[in-house]
C-alpha positions as CSV (number, residue, x, y, z in Angstrom):
1,M,-6.5,-17.4,7.2
2,E,-5.9,-17.0,3.5
3,L,-2.5,-16.7,1.7
4,I,-2.2,-13.6,-0.4
5,T,0.6,-12.6,-2.7
6,V,1.7,-9.0,-3.3
7,A,4.3,-7.4,-5.6
8,G,7.7,-7.0,-4.0
9,H,7.1,-9.7,-1.4
10,P,8.4,-13.2,-2.5
11,E,6.5,-15.4,-0.1
12,P,2.7,-15.7,0.3
13,V,1.4,-13.8,3.3
14,K,-1.2,-15.0,5.8
15,A,-4.1,-12.6,5.9
16,S,-7.7,-12.8,7.3
17,P,-10.3,-13.4,4.6
18,V,-11.7,-9.9,5.1
19,A,-8.3,-8.3,4.8
20,A,-7.6,-10.2,1.6
21,R,-11.0,-9.1,0.1
22,L,-10.2,-5.5,1.1
23,L,-6.9,-5.6,-0.8
24,R,-8.5,-7.2,-3.8
25,E,-11.3,-4.6,-3.8
26,K,-8.9,-1.7,-3.5
27,L,-6.7,-3.0,-6.3
28,E,-9.7,-3.6,-8.6
29,D,-11.1,-0.1,-7.8
30,T,-7.7,1.5,-8.5
31,R,-7.4,-0.5,-11.8
32,E,-10.8,0.6,-12.9
33,K,-10.4,4.3,-12.0
34,R,-6.7,4.9,-12.7
35,G,-5.5,2.0,-14.8
36,V,-3.2,-1.0,-14.5
37,D,0.0,1.0,-13.9
38,A,-1.6,2.7,-10.9
39,A,-2.8,-0.6,-9.5
40,N,0.6,-2.1,-10.0
41,R,2.2,0.8,-8.1
42,L,-0.3,0.5,-5.3
43,E,0.4,-3.3,-5.0
44,A,4.1,-2.6,-4.8
45,L,3.6,0.0,-2.1
46,V,1.3,-2.4,-0.2
47,G,3.9,-5.2,-0.6
48,E,6.7,-2.9,0.8
49,R,4.5,-2.1,3.8
50,I,3.5,-5.7,4.5
51,G,7.2,-6.7,4.1
52,S,8.2,-4.2,6.8
53,L,5.5,-5.4,9.1
54,L,6.5,-9.0,8.7
55,A,10.2,-8.1,9.3
56,A,9.1,-6.5,12.5
57,G,7.4,-9.7,13.7
58,T,3.8,-9.3,12.6
59,P,2.6,-13.0,12.0
60,S,-0.3,-12.2,9.7
61,I,-2.3,-9.3,8.3
62,D,-5.7,-8.7,9.9
63,V,-8.4,-6.4,8.5
64,A,-7.5,-3.4,10.7
65,T,-3.9,-3.6,9.6
66,M,-4.8,-4.0,5.9
67,R,-7.3,-1.1,6.2
68,S,-4.5,1.1,7.7
69,I,-2.2,0.2,4.8
70,V,-4.6,0.6,1.9
71,D,-6.4,3.7,3.3
72,Y,-3.2,5.7,3.9
73,I,-1.1,4.8,0.9
74,E,-1.2,7.7,-1.6
75,L,-0.5,7.3,-5.3
76,P,0.5,10.4,-7.2
77,S,-2.2,11.7,-9.5
78,E,-1.5,11.3,-13.2
79,D,-2.1,14.9,-13.9
80,E,0.2,16.2,-11.1
81,P,3.8,17.0,-12.2
82,E,6.6,15.2,-10.5
83,P,7.7,17.1,-7.4
84,T,11.0,18.9,-7.4
85,G,13.2,20.5,-4.7
86,L,11.2,21.1,-1.5
87,G,8.2,19.3,-3.0
88,R,10.2,16.2,-3.5
89,A,11.4,16.3,0.1
90,V,7.9,16.6,1.4
91,Q,6.7,13.8,-0.8
92,G,9.6,11.7,0.5
93,L,8.4,12.3,4.1
94,K,4.8,11.4,3.1
95,D,6.0,8.2,1.5
96,K,7.9,7.2,4.6
97,L,4.8,7.9,6.8
98,A,2.7,5.8,4.4
99,Q,5.1,2.9,4.6
100,R,4.8,3.0,8.4
101,G,1.0,3.0,8.2
102,G,0.5,6.4,9.7
103,P,-2.0,9.0,8.6
104,I,-0.8,11.7,6.3
105,G,-2.1,15.2,7.0
106,G,-2.8,17.6,4.2
């Protein structure tokens, strides 16, 4: 097990080496394609999800758990306007599902 740190979570988290590598790769890929701000937002969302898993009693993060987190978290596109009204409500539901690690249908 490795200890990883993520934004929004004060303590290091135990994770398998493959899970830690998957997170690093996803953050690096996001940083290269979308910039530092997007990578920071992604890290914060991952930290929130990991925090909720740990609070629920998950002792460590394995590769399957990490994959479900990083594959289903959605960052808003830079060229999409902020949602308003009904769009904001739908986005809120999508965000809640992402925090729970569930797939988000289109």
